[in-house]
C-alpha positions in Angstrom: 39.8 -17.1 -37.6 38.1 -15.3 -34.6 38.1 -11.8 -34.0 40.7 -11.1 -31.3 38.8 -8.4 -29.8 35.3 -9.9 -29.9 35.1 -13.7 -30.2 31.4 -13.3 -31.3 32.1 -11.6 -34.4 33.9 -12.4 -38.0 36.3 -9.7 -39.6 33.0 -8.1 -41.2 31.7 -7.4 -37.7 28.8 -10.1 -38.5 27.5 -12.3 -35.4 28.9 -15.9 -35.7 28.4 -16.8 -32.0 26.3 -15.5 -29.3 28.5 -15.5 -26.2 27.9 -12.3 -24.1 25.7 -9.3 -24.5 28.6 -7.5 -23.4 30.7 -6.0 -25.8 28.2 -6.5 -28.8 27.7 -3.3 -30.9 24.1 -1.5 -30.2 23.3 -2.2 -34.0 23.5 -5.7 -33.8 21.4 -6.2 -30.7 18.8 -3.8 -32.4 19.2 -6.4 -35.5 18.5 -9.2 -33.4 15.1 -7.7 -31.7 14.1 -6.4 -34.9 14.5 -10.0 -36.2 12.8 -11.6 -33.2 9.8 -9.2 -33.4 9.2 -10.5 -37.2 9.5 -14.1 -35.6 6.7 -13.2 -32.9 4.0 -13.3 -35.4 5.0 -16.7 -36.4 4.2 -18.3 -33.3 0.6 -17.0 -33.9 0.5 -18.7 -37.0 -1.6 -22.1 -37.5 1.8 -23.7 -39.3 4.3 -22.4 -37.0 7.5 -23.4 -39.3 9.9 -21.3 -41.5 12.5 -23.1 -43.4 15.6 -21.2 -42.3 17.5 -23.8 -40.7 16.4 -26.7 -43.0 18.9 -29.3 -43.0 21.2 -27.9 -40.4 21.7 -29.9 -37.2 21.6 -28.2 -33.9 22.8 -30.0 -30.7 21.8 -28.7 -27.2 24.2 -29.5 -24.6 22.7 -28.5 -21.0 25.2 -29.6 -18.4 23.1 -27.8 -15.9 19.4 -28.1 -15.3 16.8 -26.0 -17.4 13.1 -26.1 -18.3 12.4 -23.1 -20.3 15.9 -22.3 -22.0 16.1 -25.9 -23.1 12.5 -26.2 -24.3 12.4 -23.1 -26.0 15.6 -23.6 -27.6 14.3 -26.8 -28.7 10.9 -25.2 -30.3 12.6 -22.4 -31.8 15.1 -24.5 -33.7 12.3 -26.7 -34.7 10.2 -23.8 -35.7 13.4 -23.0 -38.0 13.1 -26.7 -39.5 16.4 -27.6 -38.0 17.3 -31.2 -36.9 17.4 -31.2 -33.3 19.3 -33.3 -30.8 19.3 -33.3 -27.4 22.3 -34.7 -25.5 21.3 -36.2 -22.1 24.9 -35.3 -20.1 23.8 -37.3 -17.1 23.8 -40.4 -19.6 26.7 -39.2 -21.8 30.2 -40.1 -21.8 31.0 -36.5 -19.9 29.7 -38.4 -16.9 32.5 -41.2 -17.6 35.0 -38.2 -17.3 35.3 -37.4 -21.2 36.6 -33.6 -21.3 34.6 -30.7 -22.7 36.5 -30.4 -25.8 36.4 -34.0 -26.8 32.9 -34.2 -26.3 32.7 -31.4 -28.5 34.7 -32.8 -31.4 32.8 -35.9 -31.3 29.7 -34.2 -31.8 31.3 -32.0 -34.6 32.4 -35.5 -36.3 28.8 -36.2 -36.3 28.1 -33.2 -38.5 26.8 -30.8 -36.0 26.1 -27.1 -37.2 25.2 -25.2 -34.0 26.0 -26.1 -30.5 23.5 -24.7 -27.5 25.4 -24.9 -24.3 24.5 -24.4 -20.9 27.5 -25.0 -18.6 28.5 -24.2 -14.8 31.6 -23.1 -15.4 32.1 -19.5 -16.5 33.5 -19.1 -19.8 32.9 -22.7 -21.1 31.3 -21.6 -24.6 34.1 -19.3 -25.4 36.5 -22.3 -24.8 34.1 -24.3 -27.3 33.8 -21.5 -29.9 37.7 -21.3 -29.8 38.1 -25.0 -30.9 34.9 -25.4 -33.4 35.5 -25.5 -37.3 34.6 -22.1 -39.0 31.1 -23.2 -40.0 29.9 -24.0 -36.6 28.2 -21.9 -34.5 28.0 -21.6 -30.3 25.2 -20.1 -28.2 25.6 -19.5 -24.7 22.6 -20.6 -22.9 23.9 -19.7 -19.5 27.6 -19.9 -18.2 27.9 -20.2 -14.5 27.3 -17.0 -12.9 29.1 -15.1 -16.1 26.3 -14.5 -18.5 22.9 -15.6 -20.2 22.9 -13.5 -23.2 19.4 -15.0 -24.9 17.7 -14.3 -21.4 19.2 -10.5 -21.6 17.8 -10.3 -25.1 14.4 -11.4 -24.5 13.9 -9.3 -21.6 15.4 -6.4 -24.0 12.6 -7.7 -26.6 9.7 -7.8 -23.7 10.7 -4.0 -22.4 10.7 -2.8 -26.0 7.4 -4.3 -26.8 5.9 -3.1 -23.4 7.6 0.2 -23.2 8.7 1.2 -26.8 11.3 3.1 -26.0 14.7 2.8 -23.9 15.9 6.5 -23.3 13.2 7.7 -20.7 13.3 4.4 -18.4 14.1 3.6 -14.8 14.6 -0.2 -14.7 15.0 -1.9 -11.3 16.7 -5.4 -10.9 15.9 -6.9 -7.6 17.2 -9.8 -5.7 20.3 -11.9 -6.1 22.6 -10.1 -8.2 25.9 -11.4 -7.2 25.2 -14.8 -8.4 23.0 -13.8 -11.3 23.8 -14.2 -14.8 20.6 -12.9 -15.9 21.2 -9.5 -14.2 24.7 -9.1 -15.8 23.1 -9.8 -19.1 20.2 -7.4 -18.4 22.6 -5.0 -17.3 25.0 -5.1 -20.5 21.6 -4.9 -22.8 20.1 -2.2 -20.7 23.1 0.1 -21.1 23.9 -0.7 -24.8 20.4 0.3 -25.8 20.6 3.6 -23.9 18.7 3.2 -20.8 19.3 6.3 -18.5 18.8 4.7 -15.1 19.5 1.1 -14.1 19.3 0.1 -10.4 20.4 -2.9 -8.7 18.4 -3.7 -5.7 19.1 -6.1 -2.6 20.8 -6.8 0.5 24.5 -5.7 0.8 25.4 -9.4 0.8 23.6 -10.0 -2.4 24.4 -6.8 -4.4 27.8 -5.9 -4.4 28.6 -1.9 -3.8 31.1 -1.9 -6.4 29.0 -2.6 -9.4 28.6 1.3 -9.8 31.3 0.9 -13.0 28.8 -1.4 -14.8 26.6 1.8 -14.9 24.2 0.9 -12.3 23.1 2.5 -9.1 23.4 0.5 -6.2 20.2 0.6 -3.9 19.8 -1.4 -0.6 16.7 -0.8 0.2 13.3 -1.7 -1.8 11.8 1.5 -0.9 14.7 3.2 -2.8 15.1 0.7 -5.8 11.4 0.8 -6.9 10.3 4.4 -6.5 9.1 5.8 -9.9 10.5 2.4 -11.7 8.9 1.8 -15.1 10.3 -1.6 -15.0 10.7 -4.1 -12.3 12.9 -7.3 -12.8 12.7 -9.6 -9.8 15.5 -12.4 -9.6 15.5 -16.0 -7.8 17.6 -16.4 -4.5 20.2 -19.1 -6.2 20.8 -21.2 -3.2 22.4 -23.6 -5.4 25.5 -20.9 -6.0 25.7 -19.7 -2.5 28.4 -20.3 -0.1 28.1 -19.0 3.5 25.7 -17.4 5.5 24.6 -14.7 2.9 21.0 -14.6 4.4 19.4 -15.1 7.4 16.2 -17.0 5.8 14.2 -16.8 2.9 11.3 -15.5 5.1 13.5 -12.4 6.0 14.4 -11.8 2.7 10.8 -11.8 1.9 10.1 -9.3 4.5 12.7 -6.8 3.6 13.1 -7.2 -0.4 10.1 -9.4 -1.3 8.1 -7.6 -4.3 4.4 -7.3 -2.9 1.4 -5.2 -4.4 1.9 -2.7 -1.6 5.5 -2.2 -2.6 4.7 -2.0 -6.1 2.9 0.9 -5.7 6.1 2.8 -5.1 6.7 2.3 -8.6 4.8 3.7 -11.6 1.3 3.0 -12.1 2.1 1.5 -15.4 5.1 -0.3 -14.4 5.5 -4.0 -15.7 7.1 -6.7 -13.7 9.7 -9.5 -15.1 11.0 -12.6 -13.6 13.4 -14.8 -15.6 12.3 -17.8 -13.7 12.0 -20.4 -12.0 9.8 -18.2 -9.7 9.9 -18.9 -5.8 6.6 -17.5 -4.7 6.7 -16.0 -1.3 10.4 -15.4 -1.5 11.5 -13.0 -4.0 8.0 -12.0 -5.1 4.2 -12.1 -4.0 1.8 -14.4 -5.6 -0.4 -11.6 -6.3 2.2 -9.9 -8.4 3.2 -12.8 -10.7 -0.6 -13.2 -11.4 -1.8 -9.5 -11.2 -2.3 -7.1 -14.0 1.3 -5.9 -14.2 3.0 -9.0 -14.7 4.4 -9.8 -18.0 6.2 -12.9 -16.9 4.2 -15.2 -19.1 5.1 -13.2 -22.4 8.2 -13.3 -21.9 8.7 -16.9 -22.4 7.1 -16.6 -25.6 9.6 -13.5 -26.7 11.9 -16.1 -25.6 11.3 -18.3 -28.2 11.1 -15.3 -31.2 14.6 -14.0 -29.6 16.1 -17.9 -29.9 14.7 -18.0 -33.6 16.4 -14.8 -34.4 19.7 -15.5 -32.7 20.0 -19.1 -34.4 19.0 -17.9 -37.9 21.6 -15.0 -37.8 24.6 -16.8 -36.9 23.8 -19.5 -39.3 23.8 -17.0 -41.9 27.2 -15.9 -41.1 30.6 -17.7 -41.4 33.8 -17.3 -39.5 
């Protein structure tokens, strides 16, 4: 029986699905990050496998395109010794009109233990979690504009690794916040972990003024947003989710909100720069920043494997 207040937790308050960072207790977020930290060293070993999910079947269901998330989930599951199955949605019966729940029911009949789901519809992983057997777990790999919890958690792990403590940090999230599930997950992660100042930065068309109740400061100029920041998270312009003329052009956007070496001087000298990928160089961020000394964009990817290993091993050890 799913917990009515939080469908991610069982009656004992243990994590059984990861659907969103929102609503996760701080101790569970910290437990995921602590567990992930132990897996970081596994990725540096000559033999990169641990037997925690041996005999378990992990199904990757990506109804939307993905490079980093899909690949790192597959690597993470294999490093936990699971059997991994990637469903080619474009060639599956879903493309013939089979409903999402029928697809899940049929895959469950194949003895699936864990579903990793990316879907263009917000809430799809919640729907799946409500209909799977008690021993089956669901991890949200991104649903519409709603949530991308493992990206939020790997961003928290990256920040914790380089900055140690959240209690004195100023974090600026720059770009297309309106369409960004990563921004939402990062905001919930940062506020849960006690970050005192989270800024969302961008043009009025892409950063809604009504976001203040989420515990953020809304900034419509880059100068205000980057001033004395410890962490700068740049976001991609999500043209595929935009409807209507929200921006004059990508060149105009870069002129006002592109993160350049000159603008990074507004932030603290030891500020780090992050990006969830894929990066559009020369649109939201200058190449010199991507490849520069303050960039931790590639370490983020490595932390992503560790976080996904942690989440899968934790949920697989709990039952509904």
